[in-house]
C-alpha positions in Angstrom: -22.9 40.3 23.1 -22.7 42.5 20.1 -25.9 44.3 19.1 -25.2 44.1 15.4 -25.0 40.8 13.5 -22.5 41.0 10.7 -21.7 37.3 10.7 -23.7 34.1 10.5 -25.0 32.4 13.6 -25.3 33.5 17.2 -22.0 35.1 18.5 -20.3 33.0 21.2 -18.2 33.9 24.1 -14.7 32.5 24.4 -13.7 29.7 26.7 -10.6 29.9 28.9 -7.4 28.8 27.1 -5.8 25.6 28.2 -2.0 26.3 28.7 0.2 24.4 26.4 -2.7 22.6 24.6 -5.0 23.2 21.7 -8.6 23.7 22.3 -11.4 24.2 19.7 -14.0 26.8 20.7 -17.4 25.1 20.5 -20.9 26.4 20.9 -21.8 25.9 24.6 -25.4 25.3 23.7 -24.8 22.4 21.4 -21.4 21.3 22.6 -20.7 20.1 19.1 -20.4 22.8 16.5 -17.1 24.6 16.2 -17.4 28.4 16.7 -17.2 30.5 13.6 -18.7 33.7 15.0 -16.9 35.1 18.1 -18.4 38.0 20.1 -16.4 40.9 21.3 -15.9 43.1 18.2 -18.4 45.9 19.1 -15.8 48.5 20.0 -14.1 47.9 16.6 -17.4 48.3 14.8 -18.0 51.6 16.7 -14.6 52.9 15.6 -15.3 52.0 12.0 -18.6 53.9 12.1 -17.0 56.9 13.7 -14.5 57.0 10.8 -17.3 56.8 8.3 -16.9 53.2 7.3 -19.6 50.8 6.2 -19.1 48.0 8.8 -21.2 45.5 6.8 -18.9 46.0 3.8 -15.9 45.5 6.0 -17.4 42.2 7.3 -17.7 40.9 3.7 -14.2 41.6 2.5 -10.9 40.5 4.0 -8.8 43.0 2.0 -11.1 45.8 3.1 -11.0 44.8 6.8 -7.2 44.5 6.7 -6.7 47.8 4.9 -9.0 49.6 7.4 -7.2 48.1 10.4 -3.9 49.2 9.0 -5.3 52.7 8.3 -6.8 53.0 11.8 -3.6 51.8 13.5 -3.1 54.9 15.7 -6.7 54.8 17.0 -6.6 51.1 17.6 -3.4 51.3 19.6 -4.7 54.2 21.7 -7.6 52.3 23.4 -7.3 49.3 25.7 -9.0 46.2 24.2 -9.5 47.7 20.8 -6.8 45.6 19.2 -8.4 42.5 20.5 -11.8 43.6 19.2 -10.2 44.3 15.8 -8.7 40.8 15.8 -12.0 39.2 16.7 -13.7 41.1 13.8 -11.0 40.2 11.3 -11.0 36.6 12.5 -14.8 36.4 11.9 -14.3 37.8 8.4 -11.7 35.2 7.6 -13.8 32.4 9.1 -16.6 33.1 6.7 -14.4 32.4 3.7 -14.6 28.6 4.2 -17.4 26.4 5.6 -14.9 24.3 7.6 -13.1 27.3 9.2 -13.4 28.0 12.9 -11.6 29.4 15.9 -9.3 27.6 18.3 -6.7 28.4 20.9 -3.1 27.2 21.3 -1.8 28.2 24.7 -2.8 31.8 24.9 -2.9 32.4 21.2 -6.3 32.7 19.4 -6.2 31.2 15.9 -8.7 31.0 13.1 -8.4 28.8 10.0 -8.9 25.2 8.7 -6.8 22.5 7.2 -3.1 23.1 7.2 -3.2 26.8 7.8 -4.3 28.7 10.9 -3.8 32.4 11.3 -2.6 33.6 14.7 -5.1 36.4 14.7 -4.0 38.7 17.6 -0.4 38.6 16.4 -1.5 39.3 12.8 -3.4 42.5 14.0 -0.5 43.5 16.2 1.7 43.5 13.1 -0.9 45.5 11.1 -1.0 48.3 13.7 2.7 48.6 14.4 4.0 52.2 14.6 5.3 53.3 11.2 2.6 51.4 9.3 2.7 48.4 7.0 3.7 48.9 3.4 1.3 48.1 0.5 3.4 45.1 -0.6 3.1 43.3 2.7 -0.7 44.0 2.8 -1.0 42.5 -0.7 1.0 39.4 0.3 -1.3 38.9 3.3 -4.4 39.3 1.2 -3.1 36.8 -1.4 -2.1 34.3 1.3 -5.6 34.4 2.8 -7.2 34.2 -0.7 -5.1 31.1 -1.5 -6.2 29.4 1.7 -9.8 30.2 1.0 -9.7 28.3 -2.2 -8.1 25.2 -0.7 -10.3 22.1 -0.2 -11.4 20.9 3.2 -9.7 18.0 4.9 -12.6 15.7 3.9 -12.4 16.9 0.2 -8.6 16.4 0.2 -8.9 12.9 1.7 -11.2 12.0 -1.1 -8.6 13.1 -3.6 -5.7 11.1 -2.0 -4.9 7.5 -2.9 -6.3 4.6 -1.0 -4.4 1.5 -2.3 -5.6 -2.0 -1.6 -2.6 -4.4 -1.9 -2.8 -8.1 -2.7 -2.0 -10.3 0.3 0.1 -13.2 -0.9 1.8 -14.5 2.3 3.2 -17.5 0.5 5.2 -15.3 -1.8 6.6 -13.2 1.1 7.4 -16.3 3.0 10.1 -17.1 0.4 12.0 -14.0 1.4 14.7 -14.4 3.9 15.9 -11.4 5.9 19.7 -11.4 6.5 20.7 -11.6 10.1 21.0 -8.2 11.7 24.1 -8.1 13.9 23.9 -6.2 17.2 27.4 -5.0 17.8 28.3 -2.8 20.8 29.4 0.8 20.2 31.2 2.9 22.8 31.2 6.6 23.5 34.4 8.7 24.0 34.7 7.4 27.6 34.5 3.8 26.4 31.0 3.2 27.8 28.5 1.2 25.7 25.9 3.3 23.9 22.4 1.9 24.1 21.2 3.1 20.7 17.5 3.0 20.4 17.1 3.5 24.2 19.2 6.5 24.9 16.7 9.2 25.9 14.1 9.1 28.6 11.0 11.2 29.1 12.9 14.4 28.9 14.1 13.7 25.4 17.5 14.2 23.8 19.7 17.2 24.6 19.7 20.0 22.0 23.2 19.2 20.7 22.2 15.6 19.9 20.4 16.9 16.8 23.6 18.1 15.3 25.7 15.0 16.2 26.0 11.7 14.4 28.1 9.0 16.1 28.9 5.6 14.7 26.9 5.8 11.4 28.4 2.4 10.6 25.6 1.0 12.8 23.3 1.3 9.8 25.5 -0.9 7.5 23.1 -3.9 7.9 20.5 -1.9 6.0 22.6 -2.4 2.8 22.6 -6.2 3.3 18.8 -6.2 3.7 18.4 -4.0 0.6 20.6 -6.4 -1.4 18.4 -9.3 -0.3 15.3 -7.5 -1.2 16.6 -6.7 -4.7 17.6 -10.3 -5.3 14.2 -11.5 -4.1 12.2 -9.1 -6.2 14.2 -9.9 -9.3 13.6 -13.6 -8.8 9.9 -13.4 -7.9 8.5 -10.8 -10.2 8.6 -9.9 -13.9 10.9 -6.9 -13.7 13.8 -5.4 -15.6 16.8 -4.7 -13.5 19.1 -1.7 -14.3 22.1 -0.9 -12.3 24.4 2.1 -12.3 24.9 5.5 -10.7 22.7 7.1 -13.4 19.6 5.4 -12.2 19.8 7.4 -9.0 19.4 10.6 -11.0 15.8 11.2 -9.9 16.6 10.7 -6.2 17.8 13.4 -3.8 21.1 11.7 -3.4 24.2 13.4 -4.8 26.2 11.4 -7.3 29.3 11.4 -5.1 27.3 9.8 -2.3 26.0 6.9 -4.4 27.7 3.6 -3.7 25.3 1.5 -5.8 21.9 2.1 -7.4 19.4 -0.5 -8.8 16.2 0.2 -10.6 13.4 -2.4 -10.8 11.0 -1.7 -13.6 7.9 -4.0 -13.7 6.8 -5.3 -17.1 3.2 -4.1 -16.4 2.9 -0.5 -17.5 0.5 0.3 -14.6 2.9 -1.1 -11.9 5.2 1.3 -10.0 8.9 1.2 -10.7 11.2 1.1 -7.6 14.8 2.3 -7.2 17.1 1.4 -4.4 20.1 3.8 -3.9 22.9 2.7 -1.5 24.7 5.7 0.0 28.1 6.1 1.7 26.5 7.3 5.0 25.8 4.2 5.0 22.2 4.0 4.3 19.5 3.3 1.7 17.2 5.7 -0.2 14.1 4.2 -1.9 12.2 5.9 -4.7 9.0 4.6 -6.0 6.4 5.6 -8.7 7.1 9.0 -10.0 7.7 11.3 -7.0 8.0 9.3 -3.8 11.3 9.0 -1.9 12.1 7.7 1.5 15.5 7.4 3.2 16.6 4.7 5.6 17.6 5.7 8.2 15.1 8.6 8.3 17.6 10.9 9.8 20.6 9.2 11.5 21.4 11.9 14.1 21.9 11.0 17.7 18.7 12.7 18.8 16.6 10.4 16.5 18.4 7.4 18.0 17.6 5.1 15.1 19.1 1.7 14.6 19.4 -0.7 11.7 17.0 -3.0 13.4 14.4 -0.2 13.9 14.5 0.7 10.2 14.5 -2.8 8.6 10.7 -3.4 9.2 9.8 -0.1 7.5 12.2 -0.7 4.6 10.7 -4.2 3.9 7.2 -3.0 4.4 7.6 -0.2 1.8 9.2 -2.5 -0.8 6.5 -5.2 -0.4 3.8 -2.6 -0.5 5.1 -1.3 -3.8 5.3 -4.8 -5.3 1.9 -5.9 -4.1 0.0 -2.8 -5.1 -0.1 -1.2 -1.7 1.5 2.0 -2.8 -0.4 4.9 -4.2 0.4 8.5 -5.1 -1.4 11.5 -6.6 -0.4 14.8 -8.1 -1.6 17.5 -8.3 -4.0 17.4 -5.4 -6.4 20.2 -4.9 -6.0 23.9 -5.5 -2.7 23.9 -3.6 -1.4 21.3 -6.1 0.0 19.1 -3.4 1.6 15.7 -3.7 0.0 12.8 -1.8 1.0 9.3 -1.2 -0.2 6.2 0.8 1.5 3.0 1.8 -0.4 -0.1 3.0 1.4 -3.2 4.0 0.1 -6.3 2.2 -0.8 -8.0 5.5 -2.6 -4.8 6.7 -0.3 -4.6 9.7 0.8 -1.1 9.0 -0.1 1.9 6.8 1.0 5.5 6.4 0.1 8.4 4.2 1.0 12.1 3.7 0.4 15.1 1.5 2.3 18.3 1.1 4.1 20.8 -1.0 6.3 19.4 -3.8 9.1 21.8 -2.8 11.7 22.6 -5.4 11.0 19.7 -7.8 11.7 20.8 -11.4 8.7 21.8 -13.4 9.3 19.4 -16.2 9.4 16.5 -13.7 6.2 17.6 -12.1 4.5 17.8 -15.5 5.7 14.4 -16.4 4.5 13.0 -13.1 1.1 14.5 -13.5 0.7 13.0 -17.0 1.9 9.6 -15.8 -0.5 9.5 -12.8 -3.4 10.8 -14.9 -3.0 7.7 -17.1 -3.6 5.4 -14.1 -7.3 5.6 -13.3 -6.9 2.7 -10.9 -3.6 3.8 -9.4 -0.5 1.7 -9.3 -1.2 -2.0 -9.6 0.6 -5.1 -8.2 3.7 -6.4 -10.0 3.1 -9.5 -12.1 
């Protein structure tokens, strides 16, 4: 174990990696606490002292540690094990930036991080000590990326910021909805053999070329009939305004030339989420809800995903009823990363889903409008009246 203590807690030894799996390093004494302080960086500390560096100062600054590793690249490459020692030291420096950060291993790769970002630490150091050096711009980008990660909230903090809708459960209302019959036609391949969509791939999964192939997209046509039935039901059962036209699909990700029909349902209650159903020429359906949520049916449609109309109908109906009964929630911006978060809870509690992530390339004015709209909903989206 290292003689000097530059990091909090007792340094721990590494456990053996589990090939092909993720393991979290935990303190062997307690068996509970994730490891934040790994041993094995003494050779790196000795190198730093030999070059006149204050090792304690390096342990307190990610930019300083990164800059020193890059500057000492030749020395680090010249000695066996020194790169691993440098990576261990840098990983410990990174881990101290967040209270929820720790070490884990994926296959034979050591990683340190928390939340959605984990730094492959040995690979990172290998890049820092490449012959020829690393330019200042790349070092600055790395420093900035780690600094952004350090400011992000923990998973528990983010969970507290994400919506947790509680829908009304009115089974008597849903019982009045009648799903159209979903036909089950047989589709054949080029050799005339029936294709068992939904059951095509075994334990080995689909072949690579199946991800680039779409056969018989017409098998999804029943989704359009179900969407028609849902629109008619919602218009009859709830106090909503119905607008139809290609223009109401403008906020969706569907190109205008792909739109067959588009219907927007706007509840009379100001704190109830609007819902738009876009029919596409795939054929398929894209549903948007609230201010930023969008979900396509089928999710993909390629042969590898092996979806069918029957496999998608339950999810389509569940989403629509969740929105109408107050089981849909969304939040933006969430945390320092300004993520978008959503949650969907079926009225009968039989299913739920949630997610959060980057808003991608959404226009700034739409995001600003969404943030204002959601800020005006202290109780989130409410059930339709």
